[in-house]
CHARMM internal coordinates of N, CA and C (Angstrom, degrees):
IC EDIT
DIST 1 N 1 CA 1.4445
DIST 1 CA 1 C 1.4935
ANGL 1 N 1 CA 1 C 111.05
DIST 1 C 2 N 1.3564
ANGL 1 CA 1 C 2 N 115.78
DIHE 1 N 1 CA 1 C 2 N 135.79
DIST 2 N 2 CA 1.4418
ANGL 1 C 2 N 2 CA 122.81
DIHE 1 CA 1 C 2 N 2 CA 179.23
DIST 2 CA 2 C 1.5304
ANGL 2 N 2 CA 2 C 109.94
DIHE 1 C 2 N 2 CA 2 C -88.60
DIST 2 C 3 N 1.3256
ANGL 2 CA 2 C 3 N 114.89
DIHE 2 N 2 CA 2 C 3 N 133.38
DIST 3 N 3 CA 1.4542
ANGL 2 C 3 N 3 CA 117.38
DIHE 2 CA 2 C 3 N 3 CA 179.92
DIST 3 CA 3 C 1.5394
ANGL 3 N 3 CA 3 C 109.87
DIHE 2 C 3 N 3 CA 3 C -77.69
DIST 3 C 4 N 1.3046
ANGL 3 CA 3 C 4 N 116.24
DIHE 3 N 3 CA 3 C 4 N 149.87
DIST 4 N 4 CA 1.4819
ANGL 3 C 4 N 4 CA 119.88
DIHE 3 CA 3 C 4 N 4 CA 179.07
DIST 4 CA 4 C 1.5608
ANGL 4 N 4 CA 4 C 109.84
DIHE 3 C 4 N 4 CA 4 C -61.61
DIST 4 C 5 N 1.3406
ANGL 4 CA 4 C 5 N 117.80
DIHE 4 N 4 CA 4 C 5 N -36.96
DIST 5 N 5 CA 1.4418
ANGL 4 C 5 N 5 CA 120.81
DIHE 4 CA 4 C 5 N 5 CA 178.64
DIST 5 CA 5 C 1.5509
ANGL 5 N 5 CA 5 C 110.76
DIHE 4 C 5 N 5 CA 5 C -61.91
DIST 5 C 6 N 1.3217
ANGL 5 CA 5 C 6 N 112.86
DIHE 5 N 5 CA 5 C 6 N -45.73
DIST 6 N 6 CA 1.4681
ANGL 5 C 6 N 6 CA 117.93
DIHE 5 CA 5 C 6 N 6 CA -178.89
DIST 6 CA 6 C 1.6084
ANGL 6 N 6 CA 6 C 109.06
DIHE 5 C 6 N 6 CA 6 C -60.22
DIST 6 C 7 N 1.2781
ANGL 6 CA 6 C 7 N 117.49
DIHE 6 N 6 CA 6 C 7 N -41.26
DIST 7 N 7 CA 1.4575
ANGL 6 C 7 N 7 CA 123.55
DIHE 6 CA 6 C 7 N 7 CA 176.76
DIST 7 CA 7 C 1.5604
ANGL 7 N 7 CA 7 C 110.24
DIHE 6 C 7 N 7 CA 7 C -60.28
DIST 7 C 8 N 1.3333
ANGL 7 CA 7 C 8 N 115.86
DIHE 7 N 7 CA 7 C 8 N -45.30
DIST 8 N 8 CA 1.4680
ANGL 7 C 8 N 8 CA 120.09
DIHE 7 CA 7 C 8 N 8 CA 176.84
DIST 8 CA 8 C 1.4934
ANGL 8 N 8 CA 8 C 111.91
DIHE 7 C 8 N 8 CA 8 C -58.49
DIST 8 C 9 N 1.3012
ANGL 8 CA 8 C 9 N 116.76
DIHE 8 N 8 CA 8 C 9 N -47.78
DIST 9 N 9 CA 1.4639
ANGL 8 C 9 N 9 CA 123.84
DIHE 8 CA 8 C 9 N 9 CA -178.21
DIST 9 CA 9 C 1.5588
ANGL 9 N 9 CA 9 C 109.87
DIHE 8 C 9 N 9 CA 9 C -63.64
DIST 9 C 10 N 1.3164
ANGL 9 CA 9 C 10 N 117.74
DIHE 9 N 9 CA 9 C 10 N -38.62
DIST 10 N 10 CA 1.4315
ANGL 9 C 10 N 10 CA 121.33
DIHE 9 CA 9 C 10 N 10 CA 178.61
DIST 10 CA 10 C 1.5948
ANGL 10 N 10 CA 10 C 110.04
DIHE 9 C 10 N 10 CA 10 C -65.10
DIST 10 C 11 N 1.3025
ANGL 10 CA 10 C 11 N 116.63
DIHE 10 N 10 CA 10 C 11 N -29.25
DIST 11 N 11 CA 1.4723
ANGL 10 C 11 N 11 CA 123.50
DIHE 10 CA 10 C 11 N 11 CA -178.24
DIST 11 CA 11 C 1.5880
ANGL 11 N 11 CA 11 C 106.81
DIHE 10 C 11 N 11 CA 11 C -89.13
DIST 11 C 12 N 1.3470
ANGL 11 CA 11 C 12 N 116.53
DIHE 11 N 11 CA 11 C 12 N 2.78
DIST 12 N 12 CA 1.4535
ANGL 11 C 12 N 12 CA 120.64
DIHE 11 CA 11 C 12 N 12 CA 178.46
DIST 12 CA 12 C 1.5605
ANGL 12 N 12 CA 12 C 115.49
DIHE 11 C 12 N 12 CA 12 C 67.94
DIST 12 C 13 N 1.3401
ANGL 12 CA 12 C 13 N 113.59
DIHE 12 N 12 CA 12 C 13 N 25.04
DIST 13 N 13 CA 1.4265
ANGL 12 C 13 N 13 CA 120.07
DIHE 12 CA 12 C 13 N 13 CA 173.95
DIST 13 CA 13 C 1.5179
ANGL 13 N 13 CA 13 C 111.78
DIHE 12 C 13 N 13 CA 13 C -61.73
DIST 13 C 14 N 1.3125
ANGL 13 CA 13 C 14 N 119.22
DIHE 13 N 13 CA 13 C 14 N 123.31
DIST 14 N 14 CA 1.4386
ANGL 13 C 14 N 14 CA 122.81
DIHE 13 CA 13 C 14 N 14 CA -178.41
DIST 14 CA 14 C 1.5043
ANGL 14 N 14 CA 14 C 116.16
DIHE 13 C 14 N 14 CA 14 C -105.56
DIST 14 C 15 N 1.2893
ANGL 14 CA 14 C 15 N 116.65
DIHE 14 N 14 CA 14 C 15 N 3.17
DIST 15 N 15 CA 1.5170
ANGL 14 C 15 N 15 CA 119.66
DIHE 14 CA 14 C 15 N 15 CA -177.76
DIST 15 CA 15 C 1.4859
ANGL 15 N 15 CA 15 C 110.80
DIHE 14 C 15 N 15 CA 15 C -71.10
DIST 15 C 16 N 1.3723
ANGL 15 CA 15 C 16 N 116.48
DIHE 15 N 15 CA 15 C 16 N 170.60
DIST 16 N 16 CA 1.4364
ANGL 15 C 16 N 16 CA 121.54
DIHE 15 CA 15 C 16 N 16 CA 179.74
DIST 16 CA 16 C 1.4902
ANGL 16 N 16 CA 16 C 111.30
DIHE 15 C 16 N 16 CA 16 C -75.18
DIST 16 C 17 N 1.3256
ANGL 16 CA 16 C 17 N 114.23
DIHE 16 N 16 CA 16 C 17 N 147.51
DIST 17 N 17 CA 1.4821
ANGL 16 C 17 N 17 CA 121.42
DIHE 16 CA 16 C 17 N 17 CA -179.27
DIST 17 CA 17 C 1.5303
ANGL 17 N 17 CA 17 C 110.13
DIHE 16 C 17 N 17 CA 17 C -134.83
DIST 17 C 18 N 1.2888
ANGL 17 CA 17 C 18 N 114.45
DIHE 17 N 17 CA 17 C 18 N 131.36
DIST 18 N 18 CA 1.5051
ANGL 17 C 18 N 18 CA 121.55
DIHE 17 CA 17 C 18 N 18 CA 170.63
DIST 18 CA 18 C 1.4473
ANGL 18 N 18 CA 18 C 109.32
DIHE 17 C 18 N 18 CA 18 C -118.68
DIST 18 C 19 N 1.3417
ANGL 18 CA 18 C 19 N 118.72
DIHE 18 N 18 CA 18 C 19 N 123.00
DIST 19 N 19 CA 1.4268
ANGL 18 C 19 N 19 CA 123.64
DIHE 18 CA 18 C 19 N 19 CA 179.75
DIST 19 CA 19 C 1.5206
ANGL 19 N 19 CA 19 C 108.11
DIHE 18 C 19 N 19 CA 19 C -94.97
DIST 19 C 20 N 1.3336
ANGL 19 CA 19 C 20 N 118.96
DIHE 19 N 19 CA 19 C 20 N 131.15
DIST 20 N 20 CA 1.3974
ANGL 19 C 20 N 20 CA 124.43
DIHE 19 CA 19 C 20 N 20 CA 173.14
DIST 20 CA 20 C 1.5171
ANGL 20 N 20 CA 20 C 107.63
DIHE 19 C 20 N 20 CA 20 C -114.43
DIST 20 C 21 N 1.2824
ANGL 20 CA 20 C 21 N 118.34
DIHE 20 N 20 CA 20 C 21 N 122.70
DIST 21 N 21 CA 1.4444
ANGL 20 C 21 N 21 CA 121.68
DIHE 20 CA 20 C 21 N 21 CA -170.30
DIST 21 CA 21 C 1.5456
ANGL 21 N 21 CA 21 C 111.98
DIHE 20 C 21 N 21 CA 21 C -140.83
DIST 21 C 22 N 1.3191
ANGL 21 CA 21 C 22 N 113.29
DIHE 21 N 21 CA 21 C 22 N 148.47
DIST 22 N 22 CA 1.4756
ANGL 21 C 22 N 22 CA 117.62
DIHE 21 CA 21 C 22 N 22 CA 172.24
DIST 22 CA 22 C 1.5013
ANGL 22 N 22 CA 22 C 111.36
DIHE 21 C 22 N 22 CA 22 C -99.89
DIST 22 C 23 N 1.2978
ANGL 22 CA 22 C 23 N 116.22
DIHE 22 N 22 CA 22 C 23 N 4.17
DIST 23 N 23 CA 1.5181
ANGL 22 C 23 N 23 CA 120.09
DIHE 22 CA 22 C 23 N 23 CA 179.91
DIST 23 CA 23 C 1.5146
ANGL 23 N 23 CA 23 C 110.30
DIHE 22 C 23 N 23 CA 23 C -77.61
DIST 23 C 24 N 1.2967
ANGL 23 CA 23 C 24 N 112.98
DIHE 23 N 23 CA 23 C 24 N 142.32
DIST 24 N 24 CA 1.5043
ANGL 23 C 24 N 24 CA 121.41
DIHE 23 CA 23 C 24 N 24 CA 175.43
DIST 24 CA 24 C 1.4746
ANGL 24 N 24 CA 24 C 109.53
DIHE 23 C 24 N 24 CA 24 C -119.35
DIST 24 C 25 N 1.4128
ANGL 24 CA 24 C 25 N 116.23
DIHE 24 N 24 CA 24 C 25 N 6.08
DIST 25 N 25 CA 1.4528
ANGL 24 C 25 N 25 CA 121.20
DIHE 24 CA 24 C 25 N 25 CA 179.30
DIST 25 CA 25 C 1.4919
ANGL 25 N 25 CA 25 C 112.27
DIHE 24 C 25 N 25 CA 25 C -72.43
DIST 25 C 26 N 1.3251
ANGL 25 CA 25 C 26 N 117.61
DIHE 25 N 25 CA 25 C 26 N 120.49
DIST 26 N 26 CA 1.4362
ANGL 25 C 26 N 26 CA 122.80
DIHE 25 CA 25 C 26 N 26 CA -176.11
DIST 26 CA 26 C 1.4888
ANGL 26 N 26 CA 26 C 115.16
DIHE 25 C 26 N 26 CA 26 C -56.73
DIST 26 C 27 N 1.3718
ANGL 26 CA 26 C 27 N 116.95
DIHE 26 N 26 CA 26 C 27 N -40.95
DIST 27 N 27 CA 1.4162
ANGL 26 C 27 N 27 CA 121.33
DIHE 26 CA 26 C 27 N 27 CA -179.75
DIST 27 CA 27 C 1.5255
ANGL 27 N 27 CA 27 C 111.76
DIHE 26 C 27 N 27 CA 27 C -65.12
DIST 27 C 28 N 1.3598
ANGL 27 CA 27 C 28 N 116.21
DIHE 27 N 27 CA 27 C 28 N -43.34
DIST 28 N 28 CA 1.4731
ANGL 27 C 28 N 28 CA 120.34
DIHE 27 CA 27 C 28 N 28 CA 176.06
DIST 28 CA 28 C 1.4681
ANGL 28 N 28 CA 28 C 114.23
DIHE 27 C 28 N 28 CA 28 C -62.14
DIST 28 C 29 N 1.3582
ANGL 28 CA 28 C 29 N 116.68
DIHE 28 N 28 CA 28 C 29 N -41.70
DIST 29 N 29 CA 1.4358
ANGL 28 C 29 N 29 CA 121.89
DIHE 28 CA 28 C 29 N 29 CA 177.42
DIST 29 CA 29 C 1.4964
ANGL 29 N 29 CA 29 C 111.48
DIHE 28 C 29 N 29 CA 29 C -65.44
DIST 29 C 30 N 1.3081
ANGL 29 CA 29 C 30 N 118.50
DIHE 29 N 29 CA 29 C 30 N -42.60
DIST 30 N 30 CA 1.4750
ANGL 29 C 30 N 30 CA 123.65
DIHE 29 CA 29 C 30 N 30 CA 179.24
DIST 30 CA 30 C 1.5690
ANGL 30 N 30 CA 30 C 108.83
DIHE 29 C 30 N 30 CA 30 C -60.49
DIST 30 C 31 N 1.3374
ANGL 30 CA 30 C 31 N 113.54
DIHE 30 N 30 CA 30 C 31 N -42.19
DIST 31 N 31 CA 1.5007
ANGL 30 C 31 N 31 CA 117.08
DIHE 30 CA 30 C 31 N 31 CA 178.32
DIST 31 CA 31 C 1.4859
ANGL 31 N 31 CA 31 C 112.35
DIHE 30 C 31 N 31 CA 31 C -65.94
DIST 31 C 32 N 1.2933
ANGL 31 CA 31 C 32 N 116.44
DIHE 31 N 31 CA 31 C 32 N -36.62
DIST 32 N 32 CA 1.4779
ANGL 31 C 32 N 32 CA 122.02
DIHE 31 CA 31 C 32 N 32 CA 179.56
DIST 32 CA 32 C 1.5550
ANGL 32 N 32 CA 32 C 108.04
DIHE 31 C 32 N 32 CA 32 C -64.90
DIST 32 C 33 N 1.3247
ANGL 32 CA 32 C 33 N 117.69
DIHE 32 N 32 CA 32 C 33 N -48.44
DIST 33 N 33 CA 1.4603
ANGL 32 C 33 N 33 CA 120.84
DIHE 32 CA 32 C 33 N 33 CA 179.15
DIST 33 CA 33 C 1.5103
ANGL 33 N 33 CA 33 C 113.35
DIHE 32 C 33 N 33 CA 33 C -63.00
DIST 33 C 34 N 1.3268
ANGL 33 CA 33 C 34 N 116.04
DIHE 33 N 33 CA 33 C 34 N -32.47
DIST 34 N 34 CA 1.4780
ANGL 33 C 34 N 34 CA 120.90
DIHE 33 CA 33 C 34 N 34 CA -179.47
DIST 34 CA 34 C 1.5174
ANGL 34 N 34 CA 34 C 111.29
DIHE 33 C 34 N 34 CA 34 C -64.22
DIST 34 C 35 N 1.3411
ANGL 34 CA 34 C 35 N 118.65
DIHE 34 N 34 CA 34 C 35 N -24.79
DIST 35 N 35 CA 1.4565
ANGL 34 C 35 N 35 CA 123.25
DIHE 34 CA 34 C 35 N 35 CA -178.64
DIST 35 CA 35 C 1.5535
ANGL 35 N 35 CA 35 C 113.44
DIHE 34 C 35 N 35 CA 35 C -82.11
DIST 35 C 36 N 1.3226
ANGL 35 CA 35 C 36 N 114.18
DIHE 35 N 35 CA 35 C 36 N -6.89
DIST 36 N 36 CA 1.4497
ANGL 35 C 36 N 36 CA 118.11
DIHE 35 CA 35 C 36 N 36 CA 168.43
DIST 36 CA 36 C 1.5028
ANGL 36 N 36 CA 36 C 116.58
DIHE 35 C 36 N 36 CA 36 C 89.17
DIST 36 C 37 N 1.3431
ANGL 36 CA 36 C 37 N 120.23
DIHE 36 N 36 CA 36 C 37 N 35.01
DIST 37 N 37 CA 1.5275
ANGL 36 C 37 N 37 CA 117.82
DIHE 36 CA 36 C 37 N 37 CA 175.03
DIST 37 CA 37 C 1.5127
ANGL 37 N 37 CA 37 C 107.32
DIHE 36 C 37 N 37 CA 37 C -73.38
DIST 37 C 38 N 1.3355
ANGL 37 CA 37 C 38 N 113.30
DIHE 37 N 37 CA 37 C 38 N 162.78
DIST 38 N 38 CA 1.4285
ANGL 37 C 38 N 38 CA 120.72
DIHE 37 CA 37 C 38 N 38 CA 173.72
DIST 38 CA 38 C 1.5560
ANGL 38 N 38 CA 38 C 112.17
DIHE 37 C 38 N 38 CA 38 C -73.19
DIST 38 C 39 N 1.2942
ANGL 38 CA 38 C 39 N 114.42
DIHE 38 N 38 CA 38 C 39 N -28.62
DIST 39 N 39 CA 1.4919
ANGL 38 C 39 N 39 CA 118.01
DIHE 38 CA 38 C 39 N 39 CA -179.74
DIST 39 CA 39 C 1.5194
ANGL 39 N 39 CA 39 C 108.44
DIHE 38 C 39 N 39 CA 39 C -160.59
DIST 39 C 40 N 1.3138
ANGL 39 CA 39 C 40 N 115.41
DIHE 39 N 39 CA 39 C 40 N 150.99
DIST 40 N 40 CA 1.4125
ANGL 39 C 40 N 40 CA 124.01
DIHE 39 CA 39 C 40 N 40 CA 171.29
DIST 40 CA 40 C 1.5420
ANGL 40 N 40 CA 40 C 108.35
DIHE 39 C 40 N 40 CA 40 C -124.06
DIST 40 C 41 N 1.3509
ANGL 40 CA 40 C 41 N 114.10
DIHE 40 N 40 CA 40 C 41 N 116.51
DIST 41 N 41 CA 1.4875
ANGL 40 C 41 N 41 CA 116.35
DIHE 40 CA 40 C 41 N 41 CA -173.14
DIST 41 CA 41 C 1.5212
ANGL 41 N 41 CA 41 C 106.71
DIHE 40 C 41 N 41 CA 41 C -115.99
DIST 41 C 42 N 1.3261
ANGL 41 CA 41 C 42 N 116.31
DIHE 41 N 41 CA 41 C 42 N 135.94
DIST 42 N 42 CA 1.4315
ANGL 41 C 42 N 42 CA 121.65
DIHE 41 CA 41 C 42 N 42 CA -178.73
DIST 42 CA 42 C 1.5510
ANGL 42 N 42 CA 42 C 111.15
DIHE 41 C 42 N 42 CA 42 C -89.27
DIST 42 C 43 N 1.2628
ANGL 42 CA 42 C 43 N 113.05
DIHE 42 N 42 CA 42 C 43 N 162.10
DIST 43 N 43 CA 1.4842
ANGL 42 C 43 N 43 CA 118.74
DIHE 42 CA 42 C 43 N 43 CA 176.02
DIST 43 CA 43 C 1.5303
ANGL 43 N 43 CA 43 C 108.38
DIHE 42 C 43 N 43 CA 43 C -99.87
DIST 43 C 44 N 1.2982
ANGL 43 CA 43 C 44 N 122.13
DIHE 43 N 43 CA 43 C 44 N 145.40
DIST 44 N 44 CA 1.4399
ANGL 43 C 44 N 44 CA 124.60
DIHE 43 CA 43 C 44 N 44 CA 4.67
DIST 44 CA 44 C 1.5491
ANGL 44 N 44 CA 44 C 110.74
DIHE 43 C 44 N 44 CA 44 C -69.37
DIST 44 C 45 N 1.2819
ANGL 44 CA 44 C 45 N 117.76
DIHE 44 N 44 CA 44 C 45 N 147.95
DIST 45 N 45 CA 1.4615
ANGL 44 C 45 N 45 CA 122.37
DIHE 44 CA 44 C 45 N 45 CA -173.67
DIST 45 CA 45 C 1.5139
ANGL 45 N 45 CA 45 C 111.23
DIHE 44 C 45 N 45 CA 45 C -76.25
DIST 45 C 46 N 1.3206
ANGL 45 CA 45 C 46 N 114.34
DIHE 45 N 45 CA 45 C 46 N 130.07
DIST 46 N 46 CA 1.5086
ANGL 45 C 46 N 46 CA 122.88
DIHE 45 CA 45 C 46 N 46 CA 168.89
DIST 46 CA 46 C 1.5289
ANGL 46 N 46 CA 46 C 105.47
DIHE 45 C 46 N 46 CA 46 C -82.96
DIST 46 C 47 N 1.3232
ANGL 46 CA 46 C 47 N 117.81
DIHE 46 N 46 CA 46 C 47 N 106.23
DIST 47 N 47 CA 1.4547
ANGL 46 C 47 N 47 CA 119.97
DIHE 46 CA 46 C 47 N 47 CA -175.91
DIST 47 CA 47 C 1.5477
ANGL 47 N 47 CA 47 C 113.96
DIHE 46 C 47 N 47 CA 47 C -60.74
DIST 47 C 48 N 1.3236
ANGL 47 CA 47 C 48 N 117.16
DIHE 47 N 47 CA 47 C 48 N -33.52
DIST 48 N 48 CA 1.4343
ANGL 47 C 48 N 48 CA 120.73
DIHE 47 CA 47 C 48 N 48 CA 177.62
DIST 48 CA 48 C 1.5621
ANGL 48 N 48 CA 48 C 110.51
DIHE 47 C 48 N 48 CA 48 C -62.29
DIST 48 C 49 N 1.3643
ANGL 48 CA 48 C 49 N 113.92
DIHE 48 N 48 CA 48 C 49 N -44.96
DIST 49 N 49 CA 1.4640
ANGL 48 C 49 N 49 CA 118.51
DIHE 48 CA 48 C 49 N 49 CA -178.79
DIST 49 CA 49 C 1.5032
ANGL 49 N 49 CA 49 C 108.82
DIHE 48 C 49 N 49 CA 49 C -66.30
DIST 49 C 50 N 1.3328
ANGL 49 CA 49 C 50 N 117.65
DIHE 49 N 49 CA 49 C 50 N -42.81
DIST 50 N 50 CA 1.4483
ANGL 49 C 50 N 50 CA 120.19
DIHE 49 CA 49 C 50 N 50 CA 178.85
DIST 50 CA 50 C 1.5460
ANGL 50 N 50 CA 50 C 112.39
DIHE 49 C 50 N 50 CA 50 C -58.78
DIST 50 C 51 N 1.3303
ANGL 50 CA 50 C 51 N 115.02
DIHE 50 N 50 CA 50 C 51 N -44.82
DIST 51 N 51 CA 1.4864
ANGL 50 C 51 N 51 CA 120.02
DIHE 50 CA 50 C 51 N 51 CA 179.16
DIST 51 CA 51 C 1.5316
ANGL 51 N 51 CA 51 C 110.02
DIHE 50 C 51 N 51 CA 51 C -62.99
DIST 51 C 52 N 1.3256
ANGL 51 CA 51 C 52 N 117.84
DIHE 51 N 51 CA 51 C 52 N -44.16
DIST 52 N 52 CA 1.4435
ANGL 51 C 52 N 52 CA 120.44
DIHE 51 CA 51 C 52 N 52 CA 177.61
DIST 52 CA 52 C 1.5773
ANGL 52 N 52 CA 52 C 112.07
DIHE 51 C 52 N 52 CA 52 C -62.18
DIST 52 C 53 N 1.3150
ANGL 52 CA 52 C 53 N 116.60
DIHE 52 N 52 CA 52 C 53 N -39.97
DIST 53 N 53 CA 1.4134
ANGL 52 C 53 N 53 CA 119.96
DIHE 52 CA 52 C 53 N 53 CA 176.12
DIST 53 CA 53 C 1.5419
ANGL 53 N 53 CA 53 C 114.66
DIHE 52 C 53 N 53 CA 53 C -64.60
DIST 53 C 54 N 1.2773
ANGL 53 CA 53 C 54 N 113.82
DIHE 53 N 53 CA 53 C 54 N -38.45
DIST 54 N 54 CA 1.4760
ANGL 53 C 54 N 54 CA 116.34
DIHE 53 CA 53 C 54 N 54 CA 178.72
DIST 54 CA 54 C 1.5022
ANGL 54 N 54 CA 54 C 110.49
DIHE 53 C 54 N 54 CA 54 C -69.00
DIST 54 C 55 N 1.3535
ANGL 54 CA 54 C 55 N 117.59
DIHE 54 N 54 CA 54 C 55 N -39.20
DIST 55 N 55 CA 1.4392
ANGL 54 C 55 N 55 CA 122.85
DIHE 54 CA 54 C 55 N 55 CA -179.70
DIST 55 CA 55 C 1.5501
ANGL 55 N 55 CA 55 C 109.29
DIHE 54 C 55 N 55 CA 55 C -62.98
DIST 55 C 56 N 1.3267
ANGL 55 CA 55 C 56 N 116.28
DIHE 55 N 55 CA 55 C 56 N -40.95
DIST 56 N 56 CA 1.5060
ANGL 55 C 56 N 56 CA 120.69
DIHE 55 CA 55 C 56 N 56 CA 179.12
DIST 56 CA 56 C 1.5130
ANGL 56 N 56 CA 56 C 110.10
DIHE 55 C 56 N 56 CA 56 C -65.50
DIST 56 C 57 N 1.3302
ANGL 56 CA 56 C 57 N 116.64
DIHE 56 N 56 CA 56 C 57 N -42.38
DIST 57 N 57 CA 1.4372
ANGL 56 C 57 N 57 CA 117.61
DIHE 56 CA 56 C 57 N 57 CA 179.55
DIST 57 CA 57 C 1.5218
ANGL 57 N 57 CA 57 C 112.17
DIHE 56 C 57 N 57 CA 57 C -63.99
DIST 57 C 58 N 1.2986
ANGL 57 CA 57 C 58 N 117.10
DIHE 57 N 57 CA 57 C 58 N -40.49
DIST 58 N 58 CA 1.4847
ANGL 57 C 58 N 58 CA 121.47
DIHE 57 CA 57 C 58 N 58 CA 175.38
DIST 58 CA 58 C 1.5141
ANGL 58 N 58 CA 58 C 113.13
DIHE 57 C 58 N 58 CA 58 C -62.87
DIST 58 C 59 N 1.3362
ANGL 58 CA 58 C 59 N 116.52
DIHE 58 N 58 CA 58 C 59 N -43.03
DIST 59 N 59 CA 1.4355
ANGL 58 C 59 N 59 CA 119.42
DIHE 58 CA 58 C 59 N 59 CA -179.85
DIST 59 CA 59 C 1.4886
ANGL 59 N 59 CA 59 C 110.99
DIHE 58 C 59 N 59 CA 59 C -67.89
DIST 59 C 60 N 1.3014
ANGL 59 CA 59 C 60 N 118.96
DIHE 59 N 59 CA 59 C 60 N -41.45
DIST 60 N 60 CA 1.4507
ANGL 59 C 60 N 60 CA 122.53
DIHE 59 CA 59 C 60 N 60 CA -178.20
DIST 60 CA 60 C 1.5140
ANGL 60 N 60 CA 60 C 110.34
DIHE 59 C 60 N 60 CA 60 C -66.48
DIST 60 C 61 N 1.2613
ANGL 60 CA 60 C 61 N 118.80
DIHE 60 N 60 CA 60 C 61 N -24.56
DIST 61 N 61 CA 1.4643
ANGL 60 C 61 N 61 CA 123.26
DIHE 60 CA 60 C 61 N 61 CA -179.91
DIST 61 CA 61 C 1.5134
ANGL 61 N 61 CA 61 C 107.62
DIHE 60 C 61 N 61 CA 61 C -71.44
DIST 61 C 62 N 1.3367
ANGL 61 CA 61 C 62 N 117.48
DIHE 61 N 61 CA 61 C 62 N -28.00
DIST 62 N 62 CA 1.5229
ANGL 61 C 62 N 62 CA 122.73
DIHE 61 CA 61 C 62 N 62 CA 177.55
DIST 62 CA 62 C 1.4949
ANGL 62 N 62 CA 62 C 112.86
DIHE 61 C 62 N 62 CA 62 C -77.85
DIST 62 C 63 N 1.3470
ANGL 62 CA 62 C 63 N 117.50
DIHE 62 N 62 CA 62 C 63 N -16.54
DIST 63 N 63 CA 1.4744
ANGL 62 C 63 N 63 CA 121.73
DIHE 62 CA 62 C 63 N 63 CA -175.95
DIST 63 CA 63 C 1.4755
ANGL 63 N 63 CA 63 C 112.96
DIHE 62 C 63 N 63 CA 63 C -68.21
END
COOR INIT
IC SEED 1 N 1 CA 1 C
IC BUILD
């Protein structure tokens, strides 16, 4: 199965990406980080961390 982030990268999407996952598998998480998201957040979601991540993605978009 092809990941949505992998498909975005193949289309040269340069926007910010935050992955939210329930996976704790190290290989899967390493693969996710290798695709270049701004953050990988595990479930259950820490809403403060999610908000901070969203704010950082939006600020970096302005850089």
